[in-house]
C-alpha positions, -999 to +999 in steps of 0.1 A: +403+720-192+389+688-199+403+663-223+383+668-256+389+648-287+409+658-319+394+690-335+382+669-369+362+649-346+324+652-344+319+638-307+321+661-281+316+639-250+336+647-221+362+624-214+384+619-184+408+588-178+418+566-144+449+548-147+455+523-114+489+510-107+515+494-082+551+489-088+545+489-125+580+505-135+584+511-171+549+498-178+535+527-162+556+551-180+545+538-215+509+538-203+508+573-192+527+583-220+503+567-244+475+588-231+494+621-228+502+618-265+465+616-274+445+635-251+469+652-226+443+665-198+422+649-171+442+617-162+440+602-126+468+581-117+457+560-084+489+544-066+484+514-047+516+518-021+541+515-049+579+514-035+594+520-070+594+551-086+556+551-102+547+581-083+575+602-093+571+593-130+534+602-129+544+636-109+566+642-140+540+638-165+516+664-147+487+640-140+465+640-111+478+614-083+457+597-059+478+576-031+455+551-017+452+549+023+480+524+034+458+513+062+428+501+038+430+468+020+441+478-015+420+465-045+417+473-082+377+482-073+387+504-045+415+522-065+391+525-097+361+542-074+388+567-058+403+576-091+368+583-104+358+602-073+389+625-077+380+626-117+345+637-110+356+663-085+379+678-108+355+676-140+319+677-126+300+670-157+327+641-172+302+617-194+327+591-199+357+576-183+383+554-197+398+529-171+433+514-183+455+494-158+488+507-155+505+478-172+486+485-203+490+512-232+463+528-247+459+519-289+460+552-309+428+538-326+407+528-300+389+561-285+378+575-316+363+543-326+348+534-291+332+571-287+313+567-323+299+537-310+286+549-279+275+580-296+250+556-317+242+531-290+228+550-262+218+517-245+253+505-238+270+514-207+303+499-210+325+496-243+359+473-244+380+459-271+407+434-279+434+435-253+465+423-267+499+412-251+529+436-259+554+406-261+533+374-266+562+353-278+586+366-248+574+333-228+546+306-228+527+322-202+526+358-220+511+339-250+484+321-229+474+354-217+471+369-252+452+336-262+427+344-229+427+382-242+408+374-273+373+373-265+341+369-287+332+403-303+296+418-299+272+418-271+291+405-238+283+396-203+316+413-186+344+435-197+381+435-185+400+462-166+404+483-195+371+498-206+353+531-216+325+537-190+294+559-193+296+581-160+258+581-151+250+540-152+282+536-133+270+559-107+238+545-104+250+512-096+275+525-070+307+518-090+329+487-084+326+465-055+356+477-033+358+442-014+363+420-040+399+407-047+394+396-084+364+397-107+352+432-099+343+440-133+321+413-141+301+418-111+299+455-120+286+446-153+262+421-139+247+449-122+246+470-150+228+443-172+204+437-140+194+473-150+192+470-184+224+483-198+244+464-223+282+457-222+296+453-254+327+442-267+343+458-301+366+442-331+392+470-322+423+470-301+419+489-270+453+482-251+487+465-254+492+448-220+528+437-205+523+407-183+560+404-178+550+369-171+582+344-174+583+320-145+558+291-137+554+306-101+542+338-116+515+317-136+505+296-105+500+327-083+478+343-110+456+311-111+452+310-074+441+348-072+419+340-101+402+309-081+401+330-051+384+359-070+358+331-085+346+320-048+346+355-036+324+369-069+302+335-066+297+342-025+286+379-033+264+368-061+249+337-048+217+350-042+209+365-073+191+349-105+227+349-120+256+334-099+288+347-113+316+320-118+296+289-108+304+268-135+344+280-132+341+267-094+323+236-106+350+226-131+377+234-107+363+208-082+357+180-110+392+183-126+414+191-096+395+173-067+365+147-077+384+132-106+420+126-090+402+117-059+386+090-080+413+079-100+435+073-070+404+051-057+404+032-090+441+027-093+440+013-054+416-016-070+432-019-104+463+001-110+463-003-147+427+009-151+437+039-130+465+048-151+447+044-181+421+067-171+446+095-171+437+099-203+407+118-196+429+146-185+446+145-222+413+140-240+401+172-224+436+191-232+429+177-272+393+190-267+404+225-260+432+229-284+413+216-313+384+240-306+408+265-317+411+274-354+450+274-359+460+243-342+493+255-333+517+247-305+505+276-288+469+258-290+479+227-272+499+245-247+466+264-241+444+233-237+472+219-212+473+249-191+436+257-191+430+221-175+461+224-152+450+260-140+422+237-123+445+232-095+458+266-082+422+279-089+409+253-066+434+261-042+426+300-044+386+288-038+394+268-007+415+297+005+386+321+003+360+297+016+381+290+044+392+328+052+353+336+048+344+309+076+371+322+097+357+357+097+322+344+101+335+324+130+346+355+145+321+376+141+298+350+155+319+350+188+321+386+190+285+392+188+275+362+208 
């Protein structure tokens, strides 16, 4: 039986759900329960090698489970594609797929609003909404995530991991790029936009996200992963008219490499001038904070961490280019 909207709804699109996760613990329980409470059928959970009780909890909730082959690298794109394939095998005529990350709960208000919008806008391939942090005040890092999720409403260039997707265009472009460590959603959206489809962000909460980020080390590793993803997606789109994440890589290089090297060089000649020029970082933090309307302590923290994030992002980008260079060298030797 296919998951359908509630009886009072005038929309009859066939819809299924794909949840991905790994060791999400209680977050996965909340995620699956939020779906079962609204649309109890056609839910596929894709597990990426969890060592906790994730699979057992999914079994308790009678959702279809896909356990990824451990011999192949895990990526979110791969997990979503395999979940999508399992869903289509079960429901061949599914028209829409709601992708949800396992650390998120689907908002009760979301589906009715999103489906109504897609019913009116046949040119939109993907619709997303406002992802909100479940506990934004639990840590400064959670709060930073909540600010980051608040993207502009309307036509967008990309979506996040939680999105409602039309099956036909998704299949037309071949789904997610399974090789990407991060940034697979913007890369998919770029291919869809190149085909004439639109991406839209609605003014409605789509999910409650639980970052559970309480330590600086977690934030730092998230930045490294982002930088790696920026470089990988840029490399994948470097021959296209639009090169994704080129600006992000340029900013990381400026703020975390060129400017520090310039300051060190200046300080070697004139220490006082070099120290004074550190104010450039302070000015950038202030510029970012002032652009926010509320001008709270969180705004200044957001400004500081946005600037400081360039350092782990640059490290992640360097890791990608080093790894890519080694792989190319190994390939050249192998086929020489």
